[in-house]
C-alpha positions in Angstrom: 6.1 -12.4 10.0 5.2 -12.4 6.3 7.9 -12.7 3.8 7.2 -9.9 1.4 8.7 -9.9 -2.1 9.5 -13.6 -2.0 6.6 -14.6 -4.3 6.9 -14.9 -8.0 4.0 -13.2 -9.7 2.7 -13.8 -13.2 0.4 -12.1 -15.6 -0.7 -13.0 -19.1 2.5 -11.6 -20.7 4.9 -11.2 -17.7 6.7 -12.9 -14.9 7.7 -10.9 -11.9 10.8 -12.5 -10.4 11.9 -11.6 -6.9 15.0 -9.3 -7.0 18.4 -10.7 -6.1 22.0 -9.4 -6.4 22.5 -11.9 -9.3 20.2 -9.7 -11.5 22.7 -6.8 -11.5 24.7 -8.1 -14.5 21.6 -8.5 -16.6 19.8 -5.3 -15.5 22.8 -2.9 -15.8 22.8 -2.7 -19.6 19.0 -2.3 -19.6 19.1 0.5 -17.0 22.3 2.1 -18.6 20.1 4.7 -20.3 20.3 8.4 -19.3 16.7 8.8 -20.7 15.5 6.7 -17.7 16.8 9.3 -15.4 15.2 12.4 -17.0 12.5 12.7 -14.4 14.0 10.9 -11.4 17.5 12.3 -11.5 20.8 10.4 -10.9 22.6 8.5 -13.5 23.0 4.8 -14.5 24.8 2.6 -12.1 27.7 0.3 -12.9 27.2 -3.5 -12.5 29.1 -3.3 -9.2 27.0 -0.4 -7.8 23.8 -2.1 -9.0 24.9 -5.4 -7.3 25.4 -3.5 -4.0 22.0 -1.8 -4.3 20.2 -5.1 -5.1 22.0 -6.7 -2.1 20.5 -4.0 0.2 17.1 -4.1 -1.4 16.8 -7.9 -1.4 17.3 -8.0 2.4 13.6 -7.2 2.4 13.3 -4.6 5.1 14.7 -1.3 6.4 17.3 -1.5 9.2 14.7 -0.5 11.8 12.1 -3.0 10.5 9.5 -0.3 10.0 9.5 -0.9 6.2 9.3 -3.9 4.0 11.0 -3.7 0.6 9.4 -5.6 -2.2 11.2 -5.7 -5.5 10.7 -7.7 -8.7 12.4 -7.9 -12.0 9.9 -7.8 -14.9 10.4 -10.5 -17.5 8.5 -11.2 -20.7 7.1 -14.7 -20.3 7.7 -15.7 -23.9 11.3 -14.7 -24.2 12.3 -14.5 -20.5 14.0 -11.3 -21.3 14.2 -8.7 -18.5 12.3 -5.5 -19.4 12.3 -3.5 -16.2 11.4 -3.7 -12.5 8.6 -2.8 -10.0 9.0 -2.1 -6.4 6.9 -1.3 -3.3 8.1 0.2 0.0 5.6 -1.0 2.6 5.2 1.1 5.7 4.1 -1.5 8.3 2.5 1.0 10.7 0.3 2.7 8.2 -0.3 -0.3 6.0 0.6 1.8 2.9 2.9 1.0 0.1 4.8 3.5 -2.1 5.2 2.1 -5.6 7.7 2.6 -8.4 8.0 1.1 -11.9 10.7 1.3 -14.5 10.6 -0.2 -18.0 13.7 0.0 -20.3 13.3 2.4 -23.1 13.1 -0.2 -25.9 10.2 -1.9 -24.1 8.2 1.2 -23.2 4.7 1.8 -24.7 3.7 -1.9 -24.5 1.8 -1.7 -21.2 4.4 -3.6 -19.3 4.6 -1.1 -16.4 0.8 -1.1 -15.9 0.5 -4.9 -16.2 3.4 -5.6 -13.8 2.3 -2.9 -11.3 -1.3 -4.1 -11.4 -0.1 -7.6 -10.4 2.0 -6.1 -7.6 -1.0 -4.1 -6.3 -3.2 -7.2 -6.3 -0.6 -9.1 -4.3 0.0 -6.2 -1.9 -3.8 -6.1 -1.2 -3.8 -9.8 -0.5 -0.9 -9.1 2.0 -3.0 -6.6 3.9 -1.8 -3.3 2.4 -4.6 -0.7 2.6 -3.3 2.1 0.5 -0.9 2.5 -2.4 0.9 5.7 -3.5 3.2 6.7 -6.2 5.2 9.9 -6.8 5.3 11.1 -10.4 7.2 14.1 -11.8 4.6 16.5 -13.2 6.2 16.4 -16.6 6.3 12.6 -16.8 3.2 12.0 -18.9 3.8 8.3 -19.4 4.2 7.6 -15.7 1.1 9.7 -14.9 -0.8 7.5 -17.4 0.4 4.4 -15.7 -0.7 5.7 -12.3 -4.1 6.7 -13.7 -4.6 3.3 -15.3 -3.8 1.6 -12.0 -6.7 3.6 -10.4 -4.4 6.0 -8.5 -5.6 9.6 -8.3 -3.4 12.7 -8.3 -3.5 14.6 -5.0 -2.5 18.2 -4.3 0.5 17.0 -2.4 4.0 17.7 -3.9 6.9 15.7 -2.4 10.4 16.5 -3.7 8.9 18.1 -6.8 6.7 15.1 -7.6 2.9 14.7 -7.4 1.7 12.2 -4.9 -0.9 9.8 -6.4 -2.9 7.4 -4.2 -5.5 4.7 -4.1 -7.2 2.9 -1.2 -7.3 -0.9 -1.7 -10.3 -3.1 -1.1 -9.5 -4.4 2.4 -12.2 -7.1 2.1 -10.0 -9.0 -0.3 -7.0 -9.1 2.0 -6.0 -12.7 2.8 -3.3 -11.9 5.3 -2.4 -9.3 7.8 0.9 -7.4 8.2 2.9 -8.5 11.2 
């Protein structure tokens, strides 16, 4: 079985570090911003709550094994400062991955979400994922711009008030198959 989410990924400006519970203390202040919840709901988590969430996510799969959870902390390569995270929930049966990206408010507008998500999509394609999707609130212009720049196309589907975006990946470039 492939070990999704265990690879560190790098781009020109960023390092994507596999998520672990130890990241909670560093990420809590970055994510403690109500503005980040404007379109997705909820509220910032405490360090303890984030630690528990990261412990669940870093297990790597759903309890029934039907999904693989891939989560990375985004770091600037130059400073090693955490700036956000990207994640993919891979449905093994359909070979599809639902993506999410969050960049802290002070680091938004620099292209980090697009750069990190692009690296994640390339990696997912190499792991045998055939389709990627994202769900974006219709009012979230910045997230829609990220989805568009990643080659995702908005569909007519609305899921929990969010527009479903999708993109088929080039399966010829896949180096591995899902198990």
